[in-house]
N, C-alpha and C positions, 0 to 999 in steps of 0.2 A: 504494500500500500504506500502510495506517495502522498505525503501531506506537506505542502509547500506554502510557507508564510512569505508574503512579499512585504518587506519591511525596510524602512529607512527613517532615520531621525533627522534627515535633511529634507525639508519640503520642496516641492516643485520638481522632483526628479522623475515623475511619471509613474508612480507606484500603481495607480488604478489602471492606467493604460496597459501596463505590463500584466497586471492581474487579469484583466478582461480578455486581452488578446492571447495571453498564454493559456488561459482556460479553454478558449476556442481551439487553439493549436493542439493542446493535449487531447481534447475530445476527438479531433480529426485524426491525430496520430494513432491513438489507441483504439478508436472505434467504440469506445465505451463512454457513458455519461460521466461528466466531471462535476463535482460540487464546488461552486464558487461561493465563498463566505465573506460577507461584508462586515468587517469589524471596525469600520470608520464611521463615526456619526455624521460625517459630511455626505455619506451614502452615494457617492458618485458611481461606484460599481453597481449598486442597485438601480440607479437611474439608467445606466448603460443597458442593462439586460431587461429591466422591467418597466420601461417608460410607458408601455401601453396598459399596465395594470393600475387600476384605480388606487389613489393614495390611501384611501380609507381601508381598502383591503389589506394593503401592506402594513398599515398602522396596527391592524388587528392581529397580525401574526408575523413576527420577525425575530431576529437574533436576540433582541432585548428580552423577549418573552422566554426564550430558551435559557438564557443565562440566569434569569431570575426564577426559573422553575415554574413559570406560569403556563407554559405550553411545552409539548413534546417536540423534539427536533423535527421529525418528519411532518408534523402539522404545520411547520413554518417554511417548508421548502417549496419553491415554485419551479416548475419545469418549463423551459423555453422550447419553442419549436412546435407547440401544439395549438392549432387554430382554435380561437375562442377562449384561450387562456391568457396568452401573453402577446397576442397579435400574430403569432406564427413567425417563423424564421425560415424563409424559403431557401436561404443560402446554407442552412445547416442540414446538409444531406447525409451526414454520417451521424455519429452520436452527438447529442446536444449537451448543453450546460444547464445544470440545475442550480438554483440560486437560493441561498439563505440570506435574505436582505436585511438592511438596517434602515432606521429612520433617525432623525436628530435626538429622539428620546434615548438612544443608546448612551448618550453622554451622562445619563443619570446612573448607569450601572456601577461605576466606580464608587459612588457615594453610597448607594444602596447596599452594596456587597462588601464594603470595607471590613466588616466584622465576620465575613464568611470566606476565609481563604480557601476553603474546600471547593468553592464555586469554580475556580480555575481548573482544578483537577477533574471535577465532574464534567466540565465542558470538553476537556481534552479527551476524556473517555467516550463521550457521546460522538465526537468527531471520528475517533478511531473505530467506533462500532456503527458508524453511519451506513455501512454497506457500500460506500463508494470507494473504488480502488484509487481514485485520484481526487485530492481536495486542494484547492487554492484559497488561501486566506489573505484578504486585503486588510491592511492595518493603518491606524492613524500615525502621522509623523511626529510622535511624541511618546515619552515614557508614560505608560498608562495601563490601567487594568485591562483594556482591550488588547493592547500589544502583548501583555503578559499571557493572556489567554491564547493568543496565536502562537507564541513561542513554545508554550507547553504542549500545544496541539500538533506541532510540526516535527518532521524529521529533517527538513531542509529549510533554511532561511535564505531567501533570494533577495539580495539588496541591490536595487538599481543604483548605479554609481555614475554620476555625471561629472563633467569637467568643471569642478568648483573647488575653491580652496577649503571649504568647510565640509566637503564630502568625507574626507578621511576621518575627521573627528567624529562625525555621525556614525561611521562604520565601526570605529573603535568603541563607542558607547554601546552599540548593538552587540558587539562581541562580548563586552562585559556582562550584558544582560543574559546572553546565552550561557556564559560561565555560571551565572546564578541558577539557571535552569538545570545545568549539569550537576551542581552541588545538591540540589533538592531532589532530583529524580534519578540520578546516575545515568541519565541519557542526555547526550549533547547533540542538539541539532547541528547539521553541517551548515556553516555559513559560507555562502557563495556570492561573489560580487559580479554584477552584470553591467558593463558599460552601456549607457543609454544616452540618447539625445546628443550624440557626438558625431564628428566627421572622422575620417580615417586618421588624420594627424592627431586629433585629440585622443582617439582610442589607443593609438600607439604610445602616447605620453602616459596615459593612465596605466598601461601595462608596465611601464618603467618605474612606477611607484613601489613595486614589490609587494603589493597587497596580496595577502594569502587568500586562496580560494577564488581567484579570478577565473571566470568562465572563458571558454574560447569564443562563445557567441557574443555578438555585438548587435545592439539595436541602434541603427543610425537615425539621426534627426530626419524626420519625414513629415511633410504636410499630410500625407495619406493617413498616418496614425492619428493625428489630431482630427481629421475629417471623420474617420471611423468612430472615434470616441464621441465626438460632438453629435453624430447622427445615430449612434447606437447600432451601427452596422459592422459586419465583418470586413476585414481587409480583402481587397480584390485578389482572388486566387492567381498565383503566378507572379504577383508584384514583388518587388524587392523586400518590402516590409513583411509581407506574408511569408516569404521564404525564410526570413530572419527569425520570425517567431516559431516557425516549424523546426528550424535547426535548434533553437533554444529548447523546445519541447523534447527533441531527440536527445540532446545532451543531458537534460535532467532525468529522462526516463532511463 
């Protein structure tokens, strides 16, 4: 089972774009449904996949209800690609992506569950027992309860790494958080760095930093990625960005 948390403590690096498009690429590559989990109260991943679902419906069943024990995990999962449910996704002709969405109410979780540290472990167990062979978890760009839930739930932490002077510091903080997970559970998720929003020269310079866990894959800066995320559509098959995400999926699998 692959459980991949997409995390960065540096904002603006394209975490949600990576989470959404990687989920699609993994479903295409494996031919099996992928569960995409939105653990960011900004809920951009939810908006990407479920923009045709009524907001009141999502408000009634989402990851907040799972974390607080109000609803069961599978009662809050939405399947894409089925006409009449999420508007249908004609481009998803292989396995599709299921979504555990979020709303801004997720920001209340950390306060509500501050005296319930077992909530993190319960959520990790639910994700592991979800029945999905591949899970992608999108996270907020800050040290938070939601990020902790994702780290405890994952076997790989994928950190988008842009050409910025603060990216290294954010990566080091994330590495420290993962060390804490290892101390608590005797299980250390693998931390992998992914160059994103870069050109060839910048990607080469990032590799010269000596960052441990740097992937071979690169996601170049592309207007097609922004357009896909803005419209909630998949990347055009055969395009450069499409092939880059497919290569990323292959490297992670």
